[in-house]
C-alpha positions as CSV (number, residue, x, y, z in Angstrom):
1,T,73.8,53.7,-11.1
2,V,71.7,53.2,-8.2
3,A,71.9,49.7,-8.1
4,C,75.7,49.5,-7.6
5,V,75.8,51.9,-5.8
6,L,73.3,50.4,-3.1
7,G,75.5,47.2,-3.6
8,Q,72.8,45.4,-5.5
9,K,73.6,43.6,-8.4
10,R,72.3,44.3,-11.9
11,S,70.2,41.3,-13.8
12,A,72.3,40.3,-17.1
13,H,69.3,42.2,-18.8
14,D,70.0,45.6,-16.9
15,E,73.8,44.9,-17.9
16,L,72.9,44.4,-21.3
17,A,70.9,47.9,-21.2
18,H,73.5,49.3,-19.4
19,A,75.9,48.4,-22.4
20,A,74.0,49.3,-24.9
21,R,73.1,52.9,-23.2
22,E,77.1,53.1,-23.0
23,A,77.5,52.5,-26.3
24,R,75.2,54.7,-27.9
25,M,76.9,57.3,-25.7
26,L,80.1,56.5,-27.4
27,S,78.9,56.9,-30.7
28,A,77.3,60.3,-30.4
29,L,80.8,61.6,-29.4
30,S,82.3,60.1,-32.6
31,V,78.9,62.3,-34.6
32,L,80.0,64.8,-32.6
33,T,83.6,64.6,-33.8
34,L,82.7,65.0,-37.5
35,A,79.8,67.6,-37.2
36,E,81.4,70.2,-35.4
37,R,83.6,69.9,-38.7
38,R,81.0,69.6,-41.2
39,I,77.9,71.2,-40.0
40,T,76.5,74.1,-42.0
41,E,74.6,77.4,-40.9
42,P,71.5,76.3,-41.8
43,E,71.8,73.1,-39.8
44,L,73.3,75.2,-36.9
45,A,69.9,77.3,-37.3
46,A,67.9,73.6,-37.0
47,L,69.3,73.1,-33.9
48,E,68.4,76.5,-32.8
49,R,65.2,76.3,-33.4
50,C,64.6,72.9,-32.3
51,I,66.2,73.9,-28.7
52,K,64.0,77.3,-28.7
53,E,60.5,74.9,-30.0
54,A,60.9,72.5,-27.1
55,A,58.9,73.4,-23.7
56,E,61.2,73.7,-20.6
57,P,61.4,72.2,-17.8
58,R,60.1,69.2,-19.3
59,P,60.8,65.6,-17.7
60,I,62.6,63.2,-20.6
61,C,59.5,60.8,-21.2
62,E,58.0,63.7,-22.3
63,S,61.3,64.9,-24.3
64,L,61.3,62.4,-26.4
65,E,60.4,64.0,-29.8
66,F,63.3,66.9,-29.0
67,L,65.9,64.4,-28.7
68,K,64.8,62.7,-31.8
69,N,64.9,65.8,-33.4
70,F,68.1,67.2,-32.1
71,W,70.2,64.3,-32.2
72,S,68.5,63.7,-36.2
73,I,70.0,67.1,-37.4
74,V,73.4,66.1,-35.5
75,V,73.9,62.6,-37.1
76,R,72.8,64.4,-40.5
77,A,75.6,66.8,-40.3
78,A,78.3,64.0,-39.6
79,R,77.9,62.8,-43.0
80,N,78.6,59.8,-42.2
81,P,76.3,57.2,-43.5
82,A,78.1,54.0,-41.9
83,L,78.3,56.0,-38.1
84,A,74.6,57.1,-39.0
85,A,73.6,53.3,-39.5
86,Q,75.8,52.3,-36.4
87,V,74.1,55.0,-34.0
88,A,70.8,54.2,-35.5
89,R,71.2,51.0,-34.6
90,W,72.7,51.3,-31.2
91,T,69.8,53.6,-30.4
92,V,67.2,51.3,-31.4
93,L,68.8,48.6,-29.4
94,S,69.0,50.4,-26.5
95,S,65.8,51.5,-26.6
96,R,64.1,47.8,-26.8
97,L,66.5,46.8,-23.8
98,E,65.6,49.7,-21.5
99,A,62.0,49.2,-22.1
100,R,62.3,45.5,-21.4
101,S,64.0,46.2,-18.2
102,G,61.5,49.2,-17.6
103,T,64.8,51.7,-17.5
104,G,63.8,53.6,-20.6
105,L,63.4,57.2,-21.3
106,Q,60.3,56.6,-22.3
107,T,59.0,56.2,-18.5
108,D,61.9,58.7,-16.7
109,R,60.5,61.8,-15.3
110,R,63.4,63.6,-14.5
111,V,63.3,67.2,-16.0
112,L,65.9,67.3,-19.2
113,R,67.4,70.7,-18.8
114,R,67.8,72.5,-22.3
115,E,71.0,74.3,-21.8
116,P,73.3,71.7,-22.0
117,Y,72.4,71.4,-25.8
118,R,72.5,75.3,-26.2
119,H,76.1,75.0,-24.6
120,L,76.5,72.2,-27.4
121,V,75.2,74.1,-30.2
122,S,77.7,76.9,-29.4
123,A,80.5,74.2,-29.7
124,L,79.4,73.0,-32.8
125,R,79.1,76.9,-34.2
126,R,82.9,77.4,-33.5
127,G,84.0,74.0,-34.5
128,S,85.8,72.8,-31.6
129,G,85.2,71.3,-28.1
130,A,81.5,69.8,-28.8
131,P,82.7,66.1,-28.0
132,S,84.7,67.3,-25.0
133,F,82.1,69.3,-24.0
134,W,79.3,66.6,-24.3
135,Q,81.7,63.5,-22.8
136,E,82.3,66.1,-19.8
137,T,78.3,66.9,-19.6
138,L,77.6,63.6,-19.7
139,E,80.1,62.7,-16.9
140,M,78.9,64.9,-15.1
141,G,75.1,64.4,-15.2
142,Q,74.6,67.9,-16.1
143,L,71.7,66.8,-18.4
144,L,69.4,66.5,-15.5
145,G,67.4,69.5,-13.5
């Protein structure tokens, strides 16, 4: 994070928010692993519609409905209720912690790119590479414009 790069220490609350965000991202990789094996054509079409209907470019704070809809479809496609519950818990926890620390998506004005989501749907359609693509996208910081 910027604070770490600048040599500033994060508060314990910020550390917890970061840890919850990290756990949520790791959960997404598990969801994608299952979803790429189980996703149906109607679910792929719903993901494509979701991306098409989302206005671009938009700040993250104005893209929350898109993110909620997109990931809800992916989580359903994984067809694993235990994993879905885990993702829901991490999402709620990280959102609350981020909101309290002022680092949440609700205030993030950076632009969220849709292109990585298009590529993710393509990987899901192929049935291979979705988790590795998403991990690389996150590591390279390619979601933001």
